[in-house]
C-alpha positions as CSV (number, residue, x, y, z in Angstrom):
1,X,-110.1,36.0,-189.9
2,X,-106.5,36.1,-188.6
3,X,-104.7,32.8,-189.0
4,X,-103.7,32.9,-185.3
5,X,-107.3,32.7,-184.2
6,X,-108.4,29.3,-183.0
7,X,-111.7,27.8,-181.9
8,X,-111.6,25.5,-178.9
9,X,-113.8,24.1,-176.2
10,X,-114.1,26.6,-173.3
11,X,-112.5,25.8,-170.0
12,X,-113.5,27.0,-166.5
13,X,-110.8,29.6,-166.6
14,X,-112.6,31.2,-169.6
15,X,-115.5,32.4,-167.4
16,X,-113.8,35.8,-167.0
17,X,-113.5,36.1,-170.8
18,X,-117.2,35.3,-171.2
19,X,-118.0,38.0,-168.7
20,X,-115.9,40.5,-170.5
21,X,-117.7,39.7,-173.7
22,X,-121.0,40.0,-172.0
23,X,-120.1,43.4,-170.6
24,X,-119.8,44.7,-174.2
25,X,-123.4,43.8,-175.1
26,X,-125.4,44.2,-171.9
27,X,-126.9,47.4,-173.3
28,X,-128.6,45.2,-175.9
29,X,-129.3,42.0,-173.9
30,X,-129.8,43.2,-170.4
31,X,-127.7,42.4,-167.3
32,X,-125.4,39.4,-167.4
33,X,-122.0,40.2,-165.8
34,X,-123.5,40.5,-162.3
35,X,-126.2,37.9,-162.9
36,X,-125.6,34.6,-161.1
37,X,-127.9,32.9,-163.5
38,X,-125.7,33.9,-166.4
39,X,-122.6,32.7,-164.5
40,X,-124.3,29.4,-163.9
41,X,-125.4,29.0,-167.5
42,X,-121.8,29.5,-168.8
43,X,-120.4,27.1,-166.2
44,X,-123.0,24.5,-167.1
45,X,-122.2,24.8,-170.8
46,X,-118.5,24.5,-170.1
47,X,-119.1,21.5,-167.9
48,X,-121.1,19.8,-170.7
49,X,-118.5,20.7,-173.4
50,X,-121.1,22.8,-175.0
51,X,-119.2,26.1,-174.9
52,X,-116.7,27.3,-177.5
53,X,-114.3,30.2,-177.5
54,X,-112.3,32.0,-180.2
55,X,-108.9,33.0,-179.0
56,X,-105.5,34.1,-180.2
57,X,-102.2,34.0,-178.3
58,X,-101.7,37.0,-176.0
59,X,-105.2,38.5,-176.4
60,X,-108.5,38.3,-174.5
61,X,-111.2,36.1,-175.8
62,X,-112.3,37.2,-179.2
63,X,-115.7,35.4,-179.0
64,X,-117.8,32.9,-177.2
65,X,-120.7,30.6,-178.0
66,X,-123.0,28.5,-175.9
67,X,-124.8,25.7,-177.7
68,X,-127.5,23.2,-176.8
69,X,-130.3,21.0,-177.9
70,X,-130.5,17.6,-179.6
71,X,-131.8,16.2,-182.8
72,X,-133.9,17.4,-184.4
73,X,-133.7,20.9,-182.8
74,X,-130.4,22.5,-181.8
75,X,-130.0,26.0,-180.3
76,X,-127.4,28.7,-180.3
77,X,-128.0,29.9,-176.7
78,X,-125.5,32.8,-176.9
79,X,-122.9,34.1,-179.4
80,X,-120.9,37.2,-178.9
81,X,-117.8,38.5,-180.7
82,X,-115.5,41.1,-179.2
83,X,-116.1,44.5,-180.7
84,X,-112.5,44.6,-182.0
85,X,-113.0,41.4,-184.0
86,X,-116.5,41.9,-185.4
87,X,-116.8,41.5,-189.1
88,X,-113.6,39.5,-189.2
89,X,-115.0,36.0,-189.5
90,X,-114.8,35.0,-185.8
91,X,-118.6,34.6,-185.4
92,X,-118.7,32.6,-188.6
93,X,-115.9,30.4,-187.4
94,X,-117.5,29.8,-184.0
95,X,-120.8,28.9,-185.5
96,X,-119.2,26.6,-188.2
97,X,-117.3,24.7,-185.5
98,X,-120.5,24.4,-183.4
99,X,-122.4,23.0,-186.3
100,X,-119.7,20.5,-187.2
101,X,-119.2,19.5,-183.6
102,X,-122.7,19.3,-182.2
103,X,-125.3,18.9,-185.0
104,X,-125.7,15.2,-185.9
105,X,-128.1,14.4,-188.7
106,X,-131.0,16.4,-190.2
107,X,-132.8,19.0,-188.2
108,X,-132.8,22.7,-187.5
109,X,-130.7,25.1,-185.6
110,X,-132.5,27.9,-183.8
111,X,-131.2,31.2,-182.4
112,X,-133.2,34.0,-180.8
113,X,-131.9,37.4,-181.9
114,X,-133.1,40.9,-182.0
115,X,-136.5,41.8,-183.5
116,X,-136.4,44.0,-186.6
117,X,-137.4,47.1,-184.5
118,X,-134.8,46.6,-181.8
119,X,-131.9,49.2,-181.7
120,X,-129.4,46.3,-181.6
121,X,-130.8,44.7,-184.7
122,X,-128.8,47.0,-187.0
123,X,-126.0,48.2,-184.7
124,X,-125.0,44.6,-183.8
125,X,-125.3,43.2,-187.3
126,X,-126.8,40.1,-185.7
127,X,-129.8,39.7,-188.1
128,X,-127.7,40.2,-191.2
129,X,-125.0,37.8,-189.8
130,X,-127.5,35.0,-189.4
131,X,-129.2,35.6,-192.7
132,X,-125.8,35.5,-194.5
133,X,-125.2,32.1,-192.9
134,X,-128.6,30.7,-194.2
135,X,-130.8,31.3,-191.2
136,X,-134.3,32.5,-192.0
137,X,-136.5,34.7,-189.8
138,X,-139.2,32.8,-188.1
139,X,-141.7,33.5,-185.3
140,X,-141.4,36.2,-182.8
141,X,-139.9,35.3,-179.4
142,X,-140.5,36.6,-175.9
143,X,-139.0,40.0,-175.3
144,X,-135.5,40.2,-173.9
145,X,-134.8,41.1,-170.2
146,X,-134.4,44.7,-171.2
147,X,-137.8,44.7,-172.8
148,X,-136.6,44.7,-176.5
149,X,-138.2,42.6,-179.2
150,X,-136.8,39.2,-180.2
151,X,-137.2,36.9,-183.1
152,X,-136.3,33.3,-183.8
153,X,-134.0,32.6,-186.7
154,X,-133.9,29.0,-188.0
155,X,-131.4,27.1,-190.1
156,X,-132.5,23.8,-191.7
157,X,-129.7,21.2,-191.9
């Protein structure tokens, strides 16, 4: 990861950056940019200091993460890295900061990602990303808004 990249708490002015990131992945996750519910979720997370961004001077947001839950079960609600920064450690840095910042004591961290048969499972690299960080595949989850399969991944802490 570039040394100029920093992870910080999101601010209200970062909503446009979250929407730009969302636009890159709507074909996998379903509509978000025009969805008032998504806007409200990002705004709520920012207001609760439960939203992180990766940025670098002079560039758009490189990644964003929405986190939630409480001991013993925490949740990554949303994690997206800009296409230009994928594979460069931005997602790992966002998740590491979130775990350090929000996870207090033993428990588990859950994320719902693509099912193995979803086209985004390989193209996005999400399943491999979580597995490399120690998450393990768990039970199936409800299909995504676009109808694609989903699966829970869980990290024991």
